[in-house]
N, C-alpha and C positions, 0 to 999 in steps of 0.2 A: 504494499500500499504506500502510495506516495505521501510524503510528509508535507503538511502544508507550508507555505511560503512564509517568510519573515514578516511581510506585511499582514498577512492573515492572522499569523500568531500574535502580533503586537495588537492588531484590531480586536481580536478574541480576548486578549487579557485586559484590555481597557474595557470591553463590554462586561467581561466577568466582574471586574472591580466596580464598574457603575452598577451593575445589577446587584452586587453584594451590599453596596452602601445604600442604594435607594430602597432595596427589599427590607434592609434592617431599619431604616428611617421610617419606612411605611408601616412595618409592623409595630414599631414602637409608638408612632403617632397614633395608629388605630387603637392600640390598647390604650394608651393614655386618655384619648378622647373618649372611647368607650366608658372606661371607669368614671371619668368626669361627668360624662352626660348621664351614665346610668345612676351615679351617686346623687345628682341633682334631681333626677325623676324620682327616685325613691324618696328623698325629702319632701318633695311636693307632694307625693301620694301620701306620705305618713301625715303631713300637716292637713291635707284635705280630709283624710280619714278622721283626724282628730275633731276637725270642725263638723263633719257630718255626724260624728258619734255624740257630740254634745248636743246638736239639734235633736237627734233621735233620743236621747236620754231625757230631755225636756219634754218631748212628746209622749214618752212612756210614763210620765210621772202621775198621770190621771188614774182613777179608779179602775176604769174600763177603757184602756186605750185602743185606738184603731191602729194596729200595727201597720197594716199595708198602707194606710193613709198616711201614717208617719213617714214611712219610706218613700211615698211618692211625692211628699212635701221636699224631700231632699233635692238640691241642684246638683245632679251628678253629670249632667251632660250626656255626650254619646260615648264617652270613652270609659265611664266607670259603672259599676253595677254594684248596688248595696244589698246585703242579705242580713238577715237577723236571725239568731238561734235563740229560741226561749222555750222552756218547758218541753224539751225534746222535738220541738218543731221548727221547721225553716220557714222563714217569711222573705218574700221578694216583692218588688213593685210590679213585676210583670211575671207571667206564667213563662218560666225559662227552664224547661227540663234538662236536667244534668249539670246545671250550673253549680249546684253544690259539691260536685265531683271534683270541681276545680280547686276547692279548699283542700290544702294539704293537712294531713292529720297532725303534724308536728306544730302547725299554727293553731289548730284546734286545741290541742293539749294546753299550750301556753295560754290561751284565753280562759279555758276551764280553770286553769290555775291562778287566774286573776293578773296575768301578765300580757304585755304587748308582744304580738307576733306578727312577723313580717317575712315573705319568702317570694321569690320569682319562680314563676311556673309557666309551663305552656300549655295554653287552652286550645280550643278548636278554631279559634279566630286568631290565634297568634299567640306571641310572648305577653305576659301580664305580670304585675306585682300584686300579691294577696297581703292586705293589712288586716289584722284582727284587734279589736279594742274590746277588752272586758268592760261590761255594764253591770249596774247593781242587779240584784235579784237573779244572779247566775245567768244573765243575759250576755250573749256575744254578739258583738257588731262586727261585720266584714265587708271589707271594699275590694272588688276586683278591679284594678286599674290597668287598662290595656296599655301596653308598650309598643302598639303598632306603628304609630308614627316615628317613635324612636328607633325602633328596628328598620324601618324603611330609610330613615336618615342615615343609619350606620351601614346599610347596604351601599347606598350612594357614595358615601365615604370611602368604603372599600373599593368600589369601582374607580373612583377617582384616583385613589393611591395607587392601584393597580396599573392604570393608564400612566399615571406620572413614572412609576418604576419602569414600565416598558419604554416610555419616550426617554428616560434618562439612560437606560440601557443601550437604546438605538443611538443616542447621542454620544454616548461613550465609545461605541463602535466607530462611529463616523469620525469622532475626534482622534482615534487610535489610528484609524486608516491615514487620515491627514496628516497627523504627526509622523507616522512611520514612512509615508511618501516623502515629505519634506526631509526627514532625517537620512532617508536613502538616496535622496536626488544625488548627491556627490558621488554615490556608487554608481548611479546610471552613467555619470559623465565618465567614470572609469571604464565601465562596460563599453561604451560608445568609443573610447580611444583604444580599447583592447580590440574591438571589431575592426576599426580603422587599420591597426597593425597587422591583424590577421588577413586583412585584404591586400596588404602589401604597402601601406602608407606608413614608413618608418619614421616619418617626421611628425606623427601625432604625439602630442605631449599634454600633460596636465599643468594648469595654471596654479602655482602654490598659492596665489593671493585669493583664489576663488572661495577656498574652504580654509580658514586658518586652522580649525580643529582637525584637519586631515592633512597637515603640513607633513608629517612624517610619512603617511602613506603615499602623498604626491611625490615627495622627494624619493622615495624607494621605488615607487612606480617609473619615474622618469630615469632613474639611474639603471634600472633593469632595461628599459628599452634603448638607452644609450649603449649598454653593454651588448645587448642583442644586435643592434644595428652595427656595431663595431666588429662583432664577431661574424655577422653574414658579409660584411665588407671584406674582411680578411678571407673568408671562404671564397669569396667571389674573385678577389685577386689572386688567391692561390690557383683556383681552378683556371683563371685566365692565363696565369703566368706558366702552369704546367702545360696547358693546352698549346700556348705560344711556342713553347721549348719543344714540344713534341712535333710540331708541324714540319720543322726543317728535316730531321732525320727520317720522319714519316714520309715526307716527299721523295726522299732519296731512296727509301725502301720500296715505295710504290713504283718508281721509276725503274729500279732494279728488277722488281717482280714483273713489270710490264715487259721488259726485255726478255725475261725467262718465259714468260707466257707467249711471247710472239715466236719463240723458238722451241716450243713444245713439242713440235714433230720430230725434232732431232734428239729428243731425250728419250730414254728407255721409259717403260710403263710406270714403274714405281717413282721415278723422279718426276714425271709428268703429272702424276696424281699428287705429289707433295707440293708441285708448283700450284696445281689448281687449288688446293686447301691453302696455301699460303697467300694467293691471290684473293680469295674469298675473306680471309681474316684481316689482310691488309686493307681491303674496302670498308670492312666493317669498323676497323680502327678509325679509318678516315672518317666515316659517320660519327663515330662516338666523339673524336676531337671536335668536330664541326658542331654538334649539339652541345658539347660542353662550353664552347666559346659562345654559343647562342645563349646559354644559360647565364653565362658571366656578364653578359651585356647589362648595363644599367641605364640605358638611354630610354626615354620616354617614348611611348607610340607616336609617330607622325601621322596624324589623322588627317585624312583627305577625303572628299566625297568619293565613294567607290559604288559601282554598280555590282552590288554584292551577288546578284544571280548569275550575271555574266561571269564574274570571277569564279563562281563555284562551278560553273559549267566548264570553264577553262581548266581548273584544277582536275575535275573528274575526267575530262578528255585526256589530260597529260597521264592519267593513271589507267588509262585504257578503258573507262566507263563512259557509256553512252550519255551524252548531256540530258537526254529524257529522264534521267534518275533523280534529277533536281526538280523540286517542285517549289514555287514561290506562293506565299500567302502575305496579304497585307497590301495596303496602298502604296507603301513607300519602296522604290527601287534602288535608290542611293543611300549610303549611310556613311557617316564619318568614322572610317577605320584606318587602322595603318595597313596597307594593301599587303605588305610583304608578310606581317605577322598573321593577318587573317588567312592568308593563302597556306601559310605553314600549319596554322591550326587544322584546317580542312584536310590537308595533305596528310599530316600525321594521324588524324582520324581514320582517313581512308586506308592507309597503310595498316594501322592497327586492326581494321576490320578485316582487311584482306589477309593478315598474318595469323589472326586469332579467330576470327568470326566467320570465315567462309566468304568473305567479300561483303561489301556494302549493298544493302538493298534499297535504300531510300536515302536521299539528302533533302531536308526540308529548311526552308528559309522563311522566317516570319519577321517581317520589318514593319514596325509600328511607330507611333509617334513617341513612345517612351523607351523602348527596348528592342534589340535585334536578337531573335533567337535563331541558334543553328542546331540542328538535329541530324545525326548520322545513326541509322539502323542497320544491324548485321543479323545474321542468321545463325550465329555461333551458339556456344552452351550458356552464354551470358555471364555475369558477374555476381558472385555471391554477395549478399547484403554486408557480411563483415569485411568484405574486401573493397568496398566501393570508394572508400576514402583513401586508402593505403596504394590504390591502383595509380593515383596520380602523383605518387612520391617518385623521387629519382631512384633508378636502378632497383625497381621493384621487379624480382625475378623469382620469388619464391611462391607461396601459395596463390598469391593474388595474380600472378602471371601464369602459374601452372594451371589454375582453374579454367584459362582460355587457351590451352595448348602449348606445344613447343614453341620456343621464340628463338629467333637468331638475330633480334634487333639489339639495339644498345640499351634498352631499359630507360630511355630518356625522352621517347616520343609523347607519351602522355603527360609528363612533367613539363615539357615545353608547351603543350597545350594549355595546362593550368596556368603557367606563367605568363602566357600571352594574353589569356583571358583577364587575368588579374591585373596585367599592366593596362588593360582597357577598362578597369573598374567593374569587371564582371566576374563570372565564376564558370566553373566546369563540374559536370556531375554525371552520373551513369545510373540508369534505371533499366527496369526489365521492359523489352519490347513486347506489346501484345501479340500472342502466338509464338513466342519464343525468340531468344536472342538478347541483344543488348541495345540500349538506346543511349547515345552520348549526346548530351546536352549542353550547349554553350550559350550563355546569355549575357550580352552586353549592353549596359544601360546607355542612354543618350548622353 
């Protein structure tokens, strides 16, 4: 399973922190508010019950009191219900079956013992608080005070606190993402410079003054690029120097081999065979030195408007291929490229297809407003996915080359293709051709 990115982890951490803080504050706020409101509501219920009990006591002081009339004279409103228990009977202002079941047994015992009782209960109509007040003559006065409005208020409060916690969590995640993006912006600059260096621009550097907090990273990065550039320059000069030094003795060797080859008929069979092998190896050696010199060149492409379709047909014709193998797509016919390098790109791809892929089956050119794409298809065994990057390295003659057959080349053809594509600011890649074989793709931006 892929690990989440740093930005995602930072945003998740901020969201978790915001959620923990907001949830804690919401729970504490809800509890404190609930306790305060409930305590106030119980005090009001107790005060109202005392007042109603006083009125009821005065009404019961007559010799033959009208108990129901006394209860109906109480101003209980719509949220309170008054009951009276006397001589083993329950009295209420209205017929309300089952209302006495809401009186808790604990409250009744306290009232029977001459003590005040109060308890919160759950009735059929919702939460309520029951207050019991003892009266003379073993009479108990009870008030069931509904807490429906308070319960509704607390539900709304809980919903609001939940929404606030959710909003705070979302804001924390957004803040974390924003801060992570700002904090990682210098690393994006480093990544962009690294991509430019990978594309071949060794002049890319980081500005030490752009981010003072990353001064050490910037200095180390620039120093690394300087050392890399110096090493590549030394390697280039070494390859160029060696190649130049080899050209003179190689030309002499090639001339001597040419003399022997012209007089092959005067030689015995074994000597003639040796001369043939020597002539082939000298020719291969010459191609190798020429390719090394080409790789050692550091000049920039000389871009000029080129009819790429016509150039591709000329290169194909020089390799013995019919011009009809070239197909052109797109409105643009001319493109600003280095004619020599582009011709060598296509020539090397055709040679590679002929040597390893059974010959090229199609050459496609797509020239548009933003990029030029060159594709060469062959009908060989293709290239394994694990070798599709290494195949463009220098002197690749191991598994990457062996997967496409035996080779008598220099091992530098595809490296030159990648080098010339990069010099144009483009790239080279290989994929599978539908139906079998390999498809080499060169992309050059405007």
